[in-house]
C-alpha positions as CSV (number, residue, x, y, z in Angstrom):
1,M,0.2,0.2,0.2
2,W,2.8,2.8,0.6
3,Q,5.0,1.7,-2.2
4,S,2.7,3.2,-4.7
5,F,2.5,6.5,-2.4
6,L,6.7,6.3,-1.9
7,K,6.7,5.5,-6.1
8,G,4.9,9.0,-6.3
9,F,7.1,10.4,-3.3
10,E,10.1,10.0,-5.3
11,T,9.2,11.3,-9.1
12,H,7.7,14.1,-7.2
13,I,10.8,15.0,-5.7
14,T,13.1,14.3,-8.4
15,L,11.5,16.4,-10.9
16,E,9.9,19.1,-8.9
17,K,12.2,19.3,-5.9
18,G,15.8,18.4,-8.2
19,L,17.2,16.7,-5.0
20,S,20.0,14.9,-5.3
21,E,19.9,11.1,-5.5
22,N,21.7,10.8,-2.0
23,T,19.1,13.0,-0.6
24,L,16.4,11.1,-2.4
25,A,17.8,7.9,-0.6
26,A,17.8,9.1,2.7
27,Y,14.4,10.6,2.5
28,V,12.9,7.1,1.2
29,H,15.0,5.6,3.9
30,D,13.2,7.5,6.9
31,I,9.5,7.4,5.4
32,D,11.0,3.2,5.5
33,K,11.7,3.7,8.8
34,L,8.1,4.7,9.9
35,R,6.6,1.4,7.4
36,Q,8.6,-1.0,9.7
37,F,7.6,0.6,12.8
38,L,3.9,0.0,11.8
39,E,4.4,-3.4,10.3
40,I,6.3,-4.1,13.9
41,Q,3.2,-2.9,15.6
42,G,0.5,-5.2,13.1
43,W,-0.8,-1.8,12.2
44,Q,-2.0,-1.9,8.9
45,L,-2.6,2.1,8.1
46,H,-3.7,4.0,5.3
47,P,-1.2,7.0,5.4
48,K,-4.4,9.5,5.9
49,E,-4.8,7.4,9.3
50,V,-1.5,8.1,10.7
51,N,-2.0,10.7,13.2
52,R,-0.1,12.8,15.9
53,E,-0.4,10.0,18.6
54,T,1.1,7.5,16.4
55,I,4.2,9.7,15.0
56,R,4.8,10.2,18.8
57,K,5.0,6.8,19.2
58,F,7.1,6.0,16.2
59,L,9.8,8.9,18.2
60,T,9.7,6.8,21.1
61,W,10.5,3.7,19.5
62,I,13.1,5.2,17.4
63,T,14.5,6.7,21.0
64,D,14.7,3.6,22.6
65,L,16.2,1.9,19.2
66,G,19.6,4.6,20.2
67,F,18.6,7.0,17.6
68,T,20.6,10.3,18.4
69,A,18.5,14.0,18.3
70,N,20.2,14.7,14.9
71,S,19.2,11.4,13.6
72,Q,15.8,11.9,14.7
73,A,15.3,15.2,13.3
74,R,16.5,14.0,10.2
75,I,14.4,11.3,10.0
76,L,11.0,13.6,10.9
77,S,12.1,15.9,8.2
78,G,11.5,13.4,5.3
79,I,8.7,11.9,7.0
80,K,7.5,15.7,7.1
81,A,8.2,16.0,3.4
82,F,5.9,12.7,2.4
83,F,3.0,13.8,4.2
84,A,3.7,17.6,2.6
85,Y,3.7,15.7,-1.0
86,L,0.4,13.8,0.7
87,I,-1.5,17.2,1.2
88,E,-0.2,18.3,-2.2
89,E,-2.2,15.4,-4.0
90,E,-5.1,15.6,-1.9
91,I,-4.9,11.9,-0.4
92,I,-4.5,13.3,3.1
93,V,-5.9,16.7,4.7
94,E,-3.5,17.2,7.4
95,N,0.2,16.7,7.8
96,P,0.5,14.8,11.5
97,L,3.7,16.3,11.9
98,K,2.6,19.7,12.1
99,H,2.7,20.3,15.8
100,I,5.2,17.8,16.4
101,D,8.6,19.4,17.3
102,A,12.3,18.0,16.3
103,P,14.2,16.7,19.6
104,K,16.7,19.7,20.4
105,L,20.0,19.6,18.5
106,T,22.7,19.2,20.7
107,R,25.6,21.3,19.5
108,K,28.8,19.9,19.3
109,L,31.8,21.7,21.2
110,P,34.8,22.5,18.7
111,T,37.8,20.2,19.0
112,V,40.8,22.7,20.8
113,L,44.6,22.0,20.7
114,S,46.1,22.5,24.5
115,I,49.0,24.8,25.2
116,Q,51.4,22.4,25.0
117,E,50.0,20.9,21.7
118,M,50.3,24.7,20.0
119,D,53.4,25.4,21.3
120,A,54.8,22.0,19.7
121,I,53.4,22.8,17.1
122,I,55.0,26.4,17.2
123,N,58.3,25.1,17.8
124,A,58.5,22.4,15.0
125,V,58.7,25.1,12.4
126,D,62.2,25.1,10.8
127,R,63.4,29.2,11.7
128,S,66.9,28.5,9.5
129,T,64.9,29.7,6.3
130,P,62.9,32.7,5.2
131,E,60.0,30.2,4.9
132,G,60.1,28.8,8.2
133,E,60.2,32.1,9.8
134,R,57.4,33.5,7.7
135,N,55.6,30.1,9.1
136,R,56.5,30.5,12.5
137,T,54.5,34.5,12.0
138,I,51.6,32.9,10.3
139,L,51.0,30.3,13.6
140,E,51.4,32.8,16.3
141,L,49.3,35.4,14.8
142,L,46.7,32.7,14.2
143,Y,46.9,31.8,17.6
144,S,47.4,35.0,19.4
145,C,44.5,36.6,17.7
146,G,42.3,34.2,16.8
147,L,42.1,35.0,13.2
148,R,40.7,33.2,10.2
149,V,42.8,32.1,7.9
150,S,41.1,34.8,5.4
151,E,41.6,37.6,8.0
152,L,45.2,37.0,8.1
153,I,45.6,37.2,4.5
154,N,44.2,40.5,4.4
155,L,46.2,42.0,7.3
156,E,48.3,44.7,6.0
157,A,50.6,46.4,9.1
158,G,48.8,49.5,9.0
159,N,46.3,47.6,11.1
160,V,48.4,46.6,13.8
161,F,48.7,49.1,16.9
162,W,52.1,48.4,18.0
163,E,51.8,50.4,21.3
164,D,48.1,49.3,22.2
165,E,49.2,45.5,21.8
166,I,45.7,45.1,19.1
167,V,45.1,44.8,15.4
168,R,42.3,46.0,13.3
169,V,40.4,42.8,11.9
170,I,38.4,42.8,8.6
171,G,36.0,40.0,8.9
172,K,32.6,38.5,7.5
173,G,30.9,41.1,5.1
174,D,33.8,43.8,5.6
175,K,33.1,43.5,9.5
176,E,35.9,45.6,11.6
177,R,36.9,44.2,14.8
178,L,39.8,45.2,17.4
179,V,41.6,42.0,18.6
180,P,44.5,42.1,21.2
181,I,47.5,40.4,20.0
182,G,50.0,39.0,22.5
183,S,53.8,40.4,22.9
184,V,55.2,37.2,21.7
185,A,53.6,37.5,18.5
186,I,54.2,41.0,18.4
187,K,58.0,40.4,18.6
188,Q,57.9,37.6,16.0
189,L,55.9,39.7,13.6
190,K,58.4,42.7,14.1
191,L,61.2,40.5,13.5
192,F,59.6,38.8,10.4
193,I,59.0,42.2,8.9
194,N,62.1,43.9,9.7
195,T,64.3,41.2,8.5
196,I,62.9,38.6,6.1
197,R,60.1,41.2,4.4
198,R,62.5,44.1,3.8
199,H,65.0,41.6,2.5
200,E,62.4,40.3,0.1
201,S,61.6,43.6,-1.1
């Protein structure tokens, strides 16, 4: 019974939505999870008979199976799109997921290097060559100021306020901000400008 609806849904999102094959496969897999749940429960339900309570029980089922909040949100998104298609086709009247909130997604904390790890990376640079001094300066600035690579590339000497130990940074959307720069990074930057850069020019 569900197979014919799924077939129509696949055609719909392929032709009208222009979704990639991977997205299409993920949506079909998500909907099939709901079909499996109904089958396990022994419920021979037509899509129009699926209601909010059915979806809530389905959510409990995938939670018990160990699906993370992120996976649950993705599965609900696929199922919601399927029922939205059925509404467009006038097969059902209301989307049973209309008042179902997706699980709150957990935001992973970024992985950061420890002070010891960062020191090891900086100290591993071979400073016997101009390239080595340049690389050391890049690392010191990135580490000291917390700059993006794009911000570092666009950094000019005139944007460094040496006495105040502050750098004016042009970020995304040409937004300016002032960031502190450590004394070690200032020393390295001065060394690079006064020796390597001056020699190159």
